[in-house]
C-alpha positions as CSV (number, residue, x, y, z in Angstrom):
1,M,-3.4,41.2,-8.4
2,D,-7.1,40.8,-8.8
3,Y,-7.6,37.2,-7.7
4,K,-11.4,37.4,-8.1
5,L,-10.9,38.2,-11.8
6,L,-8.1,35.6,-12.2
7,I,-10.4,32.9,-10.7
8,E,-13.2,33.9,-13.0
9,Q,-10.8,33.6,-16.0
10,A,-9.5,30.3,-14.9
11,Q,-13.0,28.9,-14.5
12,S,-14.0,30.2,-17.9
13,L,-10.9,28.5,-19.5
14,C,-11.6,25.2,-17.8
15,E,-15.4,24.9,-17.7
16,S,-15.9,23.4,-21.2
17,E,-12.7,21.3,-21.3
18,P,-12.7,17.9,-19.7
19,D,-8.9,17.2,-20.2
20,A,-6.8,17.9,-17.1
21,I,-3.6,18.3,-19.0
22,A,-5.0,20.9,-21.3
23,N,-6.5,22.8,-18.4
24,M,-3.1,22.7,-16.5
25,A,-1.4,24.0,-19.6
26,N,-3.8,26.9,-20.0
27,L,-3.7,27.7,-16.3
28,S,0.1,27.9,-16.4
29,A,-0.1,30.2,-19.4
30,L,-2.8,32.4,-17.7
31,L,-0.8,32.7,-14.5
32,N,2.4,33.5,-16.4
33,E,0.6,36.2,-18.4
34,M,-1.3,37.7,-15.4
35,M,1.3,37.8,-12.7
36,A,4.4,40.0,-12.9
37,D,8.0,39.1,-12.2
38,L,7.8,35.4,-12.6
39,N,10.3,33.1,-14.3
40,W,8.5,29.8,-14.0
41,V,4.9,28.6,-13.4
42,G,3.5,25.1,-13.7
43,F,2.5,21.9,-12.3
44,Y,4.2,18.8,-10.9
45,I,2.1,15.6,-10.6
46,Y,2.7,13.1,-7.8
47,K,3.6,9.7,-9.2
48,E,5.7,6.8,-7.8
49,N,6.7,8.7,-4.6
50,A,8.0,11.7,-6.6
51,L,6.7,14.8,-8.3
52,V,6.9,14.5,-12.0
53,L,7.0,17.6,-14.3
54,G,3.6,18.5,-15.8
55,P,2.5,21.5,-18.0
56,F,4.4,24.7,-17.4
57,Q,5.6,28.0,-18.7
58,G,9.2,29.0,-18.4
59,K,12.7,27.6,-19.0
60,V,13.5,23.9,-19.0
61,A,12.7,22.4,-15.6
62,C,13.7,19.5,-13.3
63,T,11.8,16.5,-14.6
64,R,11.4,14.6,-11.3
65,L,11.5,16.0,-7.7
66,P,12.4,13.2,-5.2
67,H,10.5,12.5,-2.1
68,G,11.6,14.4,1.0
69,K,13.5,17.2,-0.8
70,G,12.7,20.7,-2.0
71,V,9.9,23.3,-1.5
72,C,7.4,21.4,-3.8
73,M,7.6,18.2,-1.8
74,A,7.6,20.1,1.5
75,A,4.3,21.8,0.5
76,L,2.8,18.5,-0.7
77,E,3.8,16.6,2.5
78,S,2.5,19.3,4.8
79,N,-0.6,20.0,2.6
80,Q,0.1,23.7,3.2
81,T,0.8,26.4,0.7
82,L,4.4,27.5,1.1
83,K,5.8,30.9,0.4
84,V,9.6,31.0,0.4
85,D,11.1,34.5,0.3
86,D,14.7,33.2,-0.3
87,V,14.9,29.8,-1.8
88,H,18.6,29.6,-1.2
89,A,17.9,29.7,2.6
90,F,15.4,26.8,2.3
91,P,17.0,23.5,3.5
92,G,17.1,20.9,0.7
93,H,16.0,23.4,-2.0
94,I,16.3,22.0,-5.5
95,A,17.7,24.6,-7.9
96,C,16.1,23.8,-11.3
97,D,16.8,27.4,-12.4
98,S,19.6,29.3,-10.7
99,A,17.8,32.6,-11.5
100,S,14.9,31.7,-9.1
101,K,15.1,33.5,-5.8
102,S,11.6,33.1,-4.3
103,E,8.9,30.5,-4.7
104,L,5.3,29.8,-3.9
105,V,3.9,26.2,-4.0
106,V,0.2,25.2,-3.6
107,P,-0.4,21.5,-2.8
108,I,-3.2,19.8,-4.7
109,Y,-5.0,16.9,-3.0
110,N,-7.9,14.9,-4.5
111,D,-10.2,13.0,-2.2
112,G,-7.6,13.1,0.5
113,E,-4.8,11.8,-1.7
114,P,-1.8,13.8,-3.0
115,F,-2.2,14.8,-6.6
116,G,0.6,17.3,-7.2
117,V,1.5,21.0,-6.8
118,L,1.2,24.3,-8.5
119,D,4.8,25.7,-8.4
120,I,5.6,29.4,-9.1
121,D,9.1,30.8,-9.1
122,A,10.3,34.4,-9.3
123,P,13.7,35.9,-10.1
124,I,13.5,38.3,-7.1
125,E,13.5,37.7,-3.4
126,N,10.3,38.3,-1.4
127,R,8.1,38.3,-4.6
128,F,5.1,36.7,-3.1
129,S,2.6,38.2,-0.5
130,Q,0.0,36.8,1.8
131,D,-2.5,37.9,-0.8
132,D,-0.8,35.7,-3.3
133,V,-0.8,32.7,-0.9
134,D,-4.6,33.2,-0.2
135,G,-5.5,34.0,-3.8
136,L,-3.6,31.1,-5.4
137,T,-4.8,28.6,-2.7
138,L,-8.4,29.7,-3.4
139,L,-7.7,29.4,-7.2
140,I,-6.6,25.8,-6.8
141,E,-9.5,24.9,-4.5
142,T,-11.9,26.5,-7.0
143,I,-10.7,24.8,-10.2
144,K,-9.2,21.5,-8.7
145,S,-11.9,19.3,-10.3
146,S,-10.7,20.6,-13.7
147,I,-7.1,19.7,-13.3
148,V,-6.9,16.4,-11.4
149,L,-6.3,13.3,-13.6
């Protein structure tokens, strides 16, 4: 995956659009199109002590992820990108799609406060590499001002 190109495309998509929801929708579509072997990509937004479904590409998803459970909340609470090679081995994993086997979650903070996460699922184990972790973390840091509400 050419993350330099992906980041340039993401910046181009977002630079003239001030609406965060529109930008999250387009970024979900861009990632879904550019990355192979995914079955879900999108955003969850932190509200009322839970992560609430935002713009995404993929099958119907869990609407609200509770505090203290799942890969998404673990990434947000630790403020660390999490790469999970086998979601079924992750304690407290929330199975929104039984086809998902691996997951990568990038937390998004704005001015030190939790905003949400970029969540990406794959139907195969061990889908994500350290390059994906580094590239997607850099992507979020680069375009964060375009996606926070």
